[in-house]
C-alpha positions in Angstrom: 37.8 73.6 71.6 36.9 72.1 68.2 33.2 71.6 67.3 31.4 69.3 64.8 27.9 69.4 63.4 25.8 66.7 65.2 24.2 64.9 62.3 21.7 67.0 60.4 20.7 68.9 63.5 22.9 71.9 62.9 24.2 71.7 66.5 27.8 72.5 67.0 28.9 69.9 69.6 32.3 69.9 71.1 34.6 67.2 69.9 35.4 66.4 73.5 32.4 65.1 75.6 32.3 64.9 79.3 31.4 61.4 80.6 29.8 61.7 84.0 29.9 58.0 85.2 32.5 58.7 87.9 30.4 61.2 89.7 27.7 60.8 92.3 29.6 58.6 94.6 30.9 55.9 92.2 34.5 56.4 92.9 34.2 58.2 96.3 33.9 61.4 94.4 33.3 64.7 96.0 30.2 66.5 95.0 31.7 70.0 95.1 34.8 68.9 93.2 32.5 67.2 90.5 30.5 70.5 90.1 33.8 72.5 89.8 35.0 70.1 87.3 31.9 70.3 85.2 32.0 74.2 85.3 35.6 74.1 84.3 34.8 71.9 81.3 32.1 74.4 80.2 34.4 77.3 80.7 36.9 75.6 78.4 34.3 75.0 75.7 32.9 71.5 76.4 29.2 71.6 75.6 28.4 67.8 75.2 27.8 65.7 78.4 27.0 62.0 78.7 25.1 60.8 81.8 22.6 58.2 82.8 20.0 57.6 85.6 22.2 54.7 86.8 25.0 57.1 87.6 24.0 57.6 91.3 20.3 57.0 90.7 20.0 60.3 88.8 22.5 62.3 90.9 24.9 63.0 88.0 21.9 64.3 86.0 21.2 66.6 88.8 24.6 67.9 88.7 24.2 68.5 85.0 21.0 70.4 85.7 22.8 72.6 88.1 25.4 73.4 85.5 22.9 74.1 82.8 21.1 76.5 85.1 24.3 78.3 86.0 25.2 78.7 82.3 21.9 80.0 80.8 23.9 81.9 78.2 25.5 78.7 76.8 24.0 76.1 74.6 24.8 72.8 76.4 23.8 69.3 75.0 23.4 66.0 76.8 23.0 62.4 76.2 21.3 60.3 78.9 20.1 56.7 79.3 17.1 55.6 81.5 16.1 52.1 82.5 13.0 50.7 80.8 9.8 51.1 82.8 9.1 47.4 83.1 12.2 46.6 85.1 11.7 46.3 88.8 14.2 47.8 91.3 16.9 45.5 92.6 19.5 45.9 95.4 20.6 49.5 95.8 17.7 50.9 93.8 19.2 49.6 90.5 16.9 47.9 88.1 17.0 44.1 88.7 19.7 42.5 86.6 21.5 45.8 86.0 25.0 46.8 87.1 26.0 50.3 87.9 27.1 50.7 84.3 23.5 50.2 83.1 24.6 47.1 81.3 22.9 43.8 82.1 24.8 41.3 84.2 26.2 38.5 82.1 24.1 35.4 82.1 24.6 33.3 85.2 26.3 36.2 87.0 24.6 38.2 89.8 24.9 42.0 89.6 27.8 43.4 91.6 27.1 44.9 95.0 26.6 48.5 95.0 29.9 50.3 94.8 31.8 47.2 93.6 33.1 46.5 90.3 31.5 43.6 88.3 33.2 40.2 88.7 35.4 39.4 85.7 33.7 37.2 83.0 35.2 34.8 80.6 34.8 37.4 77.8 37.4 39.6 79.6 41.0 39.0 78.7 43.2 37.2 81.3 45.8 39.1 83.2 49.1 39.2 81.5 51.5 36.4 82.4 54.4 37.2 84.6 57.7 37.4 82.7 61.1 38.5 83.8 60.4 41.9 82.2 57.3 42.7 84.2 57.6 40.5 87.3 57.4 42.4 90.6 60.6 43.2 92.2 
């Protein structure tokens, strides 16, 4: 694993970070498999983890806490995001106007139901046109 200094902190942070959004039930993930995957990443030298309260309403942060406690001899770093205190809870415990990603729903669009991807917006590129080269057979 390669490491870089994190700003002026002096921390040696792995060049490969572990994004934890797919854990905590987002993609029908298995909790034990998620924990094994995190431990494997630590064993291979990953020491930087990105999580958020919105990832399973804190569940992925709990997983990271388990891994930190199991690796007291290692220096592990995390980046996390929390919703502002002034947001009220919406459906599924998510702050009102928030999608699972933590990003606000686009104007005029309701947040996606829990466990569903957000509806496409006009800012997303259209699907590629069917041509003879990529048409289904």
